[in-house]
N, C-alpha and C positions, 0 to 999 in steps of 0.2 A: 086237221091234225093240230091240236093246240096242247101246249103244256106250260105250266107256270111253276112258281116256287123254285126250289134249289136246282131241279134239272134244267130249267130255263136259264138261271144265272150261270150254272156250270157250262152250258152250251155257249152262251155269249162269251164267257171268259175264254173258252177254248178257241172260239172264232177269232177274238182279238189277239190272243197270244200267238196263235198260228200265223195270223197276218203279220204280226210284228217279227216273228222269226223269218218268214219268207222275205220281208222287206229289209231286214237288218243283217241277216247272216252273211258274214264275210263281205261286208259292204265296201270295205276299203280296197278290195281287189280291183275295182275300177279306177283307182288312183284319183286323178283330178276329174275324171268323167268328162264333162264338157268344159275344157280348159277356158273357153270364152267366158263362161259365167264364173268359174273358179277364180280367174284373174280379177274379174270385177269385184268379187267378194273380198279378195285380198286387198284391193284398192280401197273399198268401202270400209274395211275394218281398220284402216290406218289413216283415213282422211274423211272428215265429216262431210265436206262438199262432195267428194266422190260418192259417199254413201247416199246423200240426198238425191243426186242426179243419176246414180247408176253408172258412174264413169268406168271405163275400161282400165284406167290407170290412176294412181294416186296424184299425179300431176295434172289430171283433168284435161286431157286433150280432146277426148270424144267419149260419148256414152255408148252403152249397149243399145241395140235396136228395139228395145222394149221399155215400157215403164218399169220401175225398179222394185215393186213391192216384194217379189220373191227374193230379190237380192237383199232387201233389208233384213229378212229373217236370217239368211246366211251370214250377213255382215255381223249381226249380233252374236251368232254362234261362234264365229271366228274371233271376235273380240273377247269372248269369254273363255273359249277352249283352245285358242291358238289356231294357226293355219295348218290343217291336215285334212286328208280325205274324209275322216269321220265327221269333223266339224262342218264340212261342206255338204255331206250327203245325208247325215242323220235327220236334219229338219224335214227333208222330203219324205223320208220313210215314216216319220211320225205323223206328217200330214196325211199320208195314206191310211194309216191305222185310224186316225181321227175321222177321216172321210167314211170309212167302213162303219165306224161306230154311229155316226150321225145318220147314215143311210139306214142302218138297223133301226134307230129310234124312229125315223120317219115311217118306215114300212110297218113297224109294230103297231103304231097308232091306228093304222087302217086295217091290217089283216092279221095281226097277232104275231107271237114270237116265232112260230115256225116259218111263216113267210118272210119275216125279217131276217132270220138266220140264212135262209136260202138266198135272199137278195144280197146280203153281205158277203156270202161265200162266192156268189157269181162275180161280184165286183172284184173281190180280193184275188180270185184265181184267173181273171182275165189276163192273158199274157202281156198286153200292153200296159196294164196296171202294174204288174210285177217289174216291168221295164222302167216305167217313168217314176214310180215311187222309190226307185233305187238310183235315181239320176238327178242332176241339178238343173234341169230346165224349169221354166216357170209353170209348166202344166200341172205340177203337183199342187201348188197353192191354188191355182185356178179351180181345179176340181173340188178341193175341200171347200172353198168359198161358195161355189155354186151348189154343192150339196147342202150346205148350211142355209143358203137362200131358199132352196126347195123346201127344206124342213120348215122354215119360217113361213113360207107361203101356205104350206099345208096347214099349219097351226092357225093362220089367219082365216082360213076357210071354215074352221070349226065353230060350233055354236058358242056364243058368249066369249068369243076371242077378243083380244085387244087389238086396236089398230097398230100398236107398237110391233106386233109380229110382222106386219107388212112393211113397216119402216125398217125393221131388222133385215128383211129380205132385200130391200133396196140398198141398204148399206153394204150387205155382203156382195151383191152384184157389182156395186160401185168399186169396191176394193178388188173384186175379181178383174175388173177393167184395169186396175193398176198393176195386176199381175201379168195379163196377156192381152190387154187392150180389147178390141171390138169382138173378139171371139166370145167374151163373157156375155154379150148381148143376145147370143143365139137362143138362150133359154127364155127370153122375155115373152115371146108369143104364148108359150105354154103357161107361164106364171100368170100373166094378165088374164088370159082366157079362163083359167081355173077360178080365179077370184071373181071375175065378172059373172061367170055362170053359176058357181056353187057357193059363193059367199052368203052368209046368213043375213047380212044387213040389207035394208031396202036398196033398190037399184041406185037411187041418187047418192046414198052414202057409199055404196060400193065404188061408184065412179069417182067420188071425192077421195076415197081411200087410195084408189089407183093413182090419182094425181099426186097424193102425198108420197106414195111409193116412188113415183118418178122423180119427185124433188129430192128425196133421200138418196136415190141412186146418182142423180146428177151432181149433187153436192159432194158425195163420197168419192166420185171419180173426178169431178171438175176442179176441185180445189188444187189438185196437183198440176193440171194443165194450166190453170191460171197462174200458179206460182212460177212455172217455167217460162211462160210467155212474158210475164212482167219483169222477171229477173234480168238484169243487164247481161247481154250476151257475151260481153268481154270479161265477165267474172264468173262464168260457168262453162262447162265443157260443151263442145259442139254436140248437137242432137243427132246421134248416129241413126242411119236409116232414112234421113231426110236429105234433100238436095239444097235446102235453103235455111238450115239451122232452125227448124220449126217443129215443135212437138205436135202442133195441129196437122201439119203436113204428114208427119209420121203416122198419126192416128187415122187420118182419112185416106192416105195414099198407100204407102208401103205396107202398113198393117191394117188397112181398111178395105176400101172398095177395090184397090188394086189386087188384093188376094182373090177377089171374085172374078175380075175381068182379065187378069194377067197383065194389065198395064201398070207396072210398078216401076217408077223411075228409080234407078239404082238397083233394081231387082235382077232376077235371072231370066226374065222373058217369059213368054207363054209356056206353061207346063201342062197342057191339057192332053198329053199322050194317052191317058187312060180315063179321061173324063166320062162320066155316065153312071148309071145305076149299078153297074157291075164293079165299080172301083173298090167298094168296101169288101168285095169277095175276091178280088184279084190277087195276083202274086205279090203286089207291094203291100196291101193292107189286110188281106184276108186273115193271115195268121195272127195279126194283132188283135182283131176285134170281131171277126165274123162268126165265131163258133156258136153263139147263142142268139145271133141277130134274127134269124127267121123265127125262132121260138118266141122272142120278144114281140114280133109283129103278130103272131098268132094269139099270144096272150092279150095283147092290146085289143085285138078284135073281139076276143072272148069277153073281156071286161065291158066293152061297148055294148055287146048284145045282152049281157047279164044285167046291166044297169039301165037299159033303155026305158024301163017303166019306173025306175026309182025316183024319189023326190028330187027336186032341183038341187037341193043341198046335200045330196048323198056324198059321203066322204070318200067312198071308193071311186066314184066318178071323178071327184075333184082330184084325187091322187093320180088317176089315170091321165087326166088332162095335163097335170104338172109334168109328170115323168114322160108320158107319151109325146107331149108337145116338144119337150127337150129332145127326145130321141129322134122324132121325125124331122124336125127343122134342122138339127145338127147333121143328121145323116144326109139329108138332101143337099145342104150347103157343101159338105165335104165331098159329096159325089160329083157336084157340078162346078165347083170352083176351078178357075183357069189359072190362077196365080200359084205362088209357092204354097205347096201343101206336102206335108211329110206324114208317113204312116203313123208316127207316134202321136199325132194330133188326136187320133181316135180314142185316146184315153178318156176324152171328154164324154164319150158315149157309154163308158162302163157303168157309171152309177145308174143311168136311165135304164139300161138293159137289165141290170140287177133288180131294180125296183119293179119294173113291169113284169119280169119273169116271176119274181117272188109273189107279187099280188095276183097276177093272172093265173098262175099254175095252182096256187092255193085255192082260189075261187073255183077253178074247174074241179079240183080234187073234192071239194065239199059237195059238188053236184055230180060226182062220178056215177051216181045211181041212174042218171039220165044218159041215154046212149050218145047224144051229141057231145056232152061234156067228156065222156070217156073216150070217144073217138078223137076229140081235139087233143086230149092228153097223149093218146097213142101217137097222133100225128106229130106232136111236138118232139117227142122222144125219137121217133123214126127219122124225121128230117134233120134233127140235131146229130144223130149218129151218122147219117149219110154225109152230111157236110163235114163232120170231123174226119171221116175217112178220106175225103177229098183233100182237105187241108193237110192231113198227115202225109198223104202220098207225095206232097211237094217237098217234104224233107226226106227224100229217098234214102233208105238205109238206116234211118234213125228209129229205133224201137219198132221194128216191123210187126212184132206181135201185138202191139197196142191196137193197130187197125182191126185185126181179127177179133180181139176181145170186144172192142166197141161195136163192131158190126153184129156179132152174135148176141152180145148183151142188149144192143138196141132193139133187135128184132124180138128177143124174148120179152123185154120190158114192155114194148109196145103191144105185143099180143096179150100179155097179162093185164095191161091197163084197160084193154077193151072189156074185160070181164071183172074189173076191180070192184064194181058195185055189187057183185054177187059174192064176194069173198068176205070171210070173217074179219074182225078188226085186226087181229095179229097178222094174218096173211096179207091184208091190204097194206098195212104199214111196211111189211117186207117188200112188197111190190113197189111202193113209193120210194123206199130207200134204194132199191135196185135202179129205178128210173133216174134218180138224182145222181147216183154214182156213175152210171153209164154216160149221162149227159155232161158231167163235169170232168170225167177222167182225162179226156184229150186236152182240153184247155189247161187243166191243172198240171198235167205232165209238161206241157209246153211252157207254162208259167215257171215251174221249178227249173226247167232247163234254162230259161231266160235269166232267172235269178242266179244260177250257178255260173253264168258266163260274164266275164268282165266286159264293160262297155265304155268306150271312149269316143270322142269326136262329137260333131254337131248333129249327126243323124244316127242315133242308136237303133238297133234292130232286135226283134224278138227271136227266140228260139235257141237251139244249141249252136255252139260256136261255128262248127263246120258248115252249117246250113244258113247262117245269117246272110241277109242281103246287104252288101256293102257297096254302094254305087260309086264311091270315091276311095282312092288310096290314102296312105298316110301322108300327113303334112298338108299344106295348102289350105283349101277352104274348110274342110271338115274336121281335121284333127289339129290339135295344138302342136307346135314344133317341139322337138325334143333335143335340145342342145347337148353336145358332149361336154365332158368336164373341162377341157381346155378352153372352149368357147365361153362356158359359164364363168370360169375364173377370170378370163379377159374382160368380160362385160362387167363383172362385179367389182373389179379393181377401180378405185377412185369413183365409185358410183355416186357417192354423196356430193361430188363436185359438180354434178350436172342435174338439170331438171329431168331429163330423160336419159337413161343410160344408153338407150338405142332407139332407133325407129325401124319398123319393119312393115312390110306390105300386108295389110289385112289384119283383122283382130285376132284370128286364130294363130297366125304366125307370131304376132306380138305377145300373145298370152303365154305361150310356152317359154319364151325367154324371160318374161316377167316373173312367172312362177318359179323358174330356176334360180334367178338372181335375187328376187325379193325387191327389186328396184323398178321404178316406172319405165315402161317401154311404150313408145308412141305407136298406135295402130294407124298407119297411113291409109286413108280411104275407108276406114271403118270395116264392118264385117265382110262385105263383098269386094272391098277395094274400090268402090264406085261413089263414095261420098266425097264431096269437095273439101275435105278436112285432113290436113291443112292444104291450102293452096300452095302452088310452087313459090309464090312470093313470100308467104308466111313461113314456109319451110326454110327458104334462103335466109330469112331474118333470124330464125332460130339458130341456124348454123353460124351466122355471123356473130351472134351473141354467145356462142359456145354453150347453148342450152342442150344440145344433143351430141353425145360422144360418138356413137357408131351408127351406121346404116347397114342393115343386114339384108343382103339380096335374097329374095325368095321368090316363090311363085304362088299364084292363085290358079284355081282350076279353070276358070272361065276367061280365056283370052290372055293375051300377053299383058303381064303386070296387072291382071285382074280387070281388064276391060270387058265388062259384061255387055249385054245387048242394049243397055241404056245407062244413064247416069254419067257422073263426072269422070274425066280422064286425067284429073290432077295427079293421081297416083302414078300413072304412066309417065307424066311429065317429070315428076320428082325422081323416079327411078332413072329415067334417061339423063337427067341433069347430074345426078350423083355419078353414074357410070362415066359420063363425059369428063367430069371435073375432078374426080378423086381416084386414088390408086387402090385397087383391090388387094386384099390379102386373104389367104385361106387358112382357116382354123377348124379342125375337126370336120373337114370337107364342106364347111360353110364359107361363103364368100362375104366378107364384111369390108366396110370402108370406114377409116378413121376420119371423121369430119372435122377434127381439130387440127389436122396436120396441114391444112391449106390445100388449094387445088393443085393437081399435078400439072406438069408442063405440057403444053399443047404440042 
């Protein structure tokens, strides 16, 4: 099913406009969304050092626990448009629209506009995509950069292509690392294998090109690591998420191997309660990403069978290795990792699922006259409908009629697909349209419900508000604090006289006070409260020098004063020292200590 000219352009325009509406409509309802990153954007927009290092506050006490590429875009937006929810969140929405457009361009080169439109629609309507492209976590930029890298790799595999396409892929992956560190590297096996197998150049040239790709990637990612490592540590913020003020430790430990093994100093301990192949279909992740995952696996197998006798340089095979490798490696890692893993990470699977479904289902449709192809198409629709009913049943009471419609429509579409090769052109197109609608109805409804629901905190969830999974309550680890007007006024008074208007336990607690006052607030212990920044001695020196006005007593979810299963206990020591030596006062039900009034009498 191919179409060109104005119908194609109109359909593409409709896809991108619809995606933009889904990702931008009522975007400000989420407020600061993830206050942790919003506060860092506020800091970066007012201080160049904070912007360079991704500091949590403009006084540069500590950084966020990621490399700051995603923050750089938000920082620029805030510098131009001022600090508000729109300037924070619109960059991610536009990155989502751009990712759909690039995915469309990549799939169209291999399978034509119909497959490209289907791939783009699958990605745009994946619930976790509707969540994360409306949120200010770094996943949005990561996904865009990896889709660009996949497109460049695909172009590099084509005949008479320039080596610069592979260099471009390496640069995109490298900057993807600067968005979310080592997760960017999960696509590498598929990219390298695709060019090694299907590239048009002689083998020796292909191996040399892969080496150039690796150099481009290392340079694009490594320059920042080198910059941070050689920068004097006393003139930059502490590297959040590390125990020794080292970005290499952050890269290889907390955001690297530790995510696989669960051995993350300063992390939350082993989190393998649902580890295994079923994790992506379970209650935590299923509604985010699972809707078309079996369909993608069937399509990938169909492509492999259909291209088994094709020339080595076949573009469809090359694309299937690129996107299939991305899908399989990422899915296996997410399923088996023992460290910190959140359901929204699965947004990284959405482009690969879209591409494989678009390419594979279109290929099967072109061969629907053969019974095996027609049977595979019917199987795709039937298993997708069954899975949709299972996932919808978990949101008990929400749109109960949708399950019935998907079930009946799925059986009808699967039955008609079995005989689609015997139908006329018009009837066959109607059957194809029914199959697409039935397959996308449930995830599309869930995506719309996700977009219609405000999301805040560090772990957003998909779906309608009353059915969202929220493992933690307000405040503490996951949500930024929300100070009352009295406390805000107290903190803001004479703020210019201090380096930090206050110190608070953990980055999320500090972020809320900082966003409310517009003044730097020190995040004691970093995100989890387990980083040794500042040490007790350093904090005491800041107090002696009148650098900090208030200490705000708060809580972190894991243990007293944020003592998790590993990492530093300096935050505990600081909180205990303040409680022992200073007099508490209560404002808006918050307990604060004025550190400038001197110790209380013993």
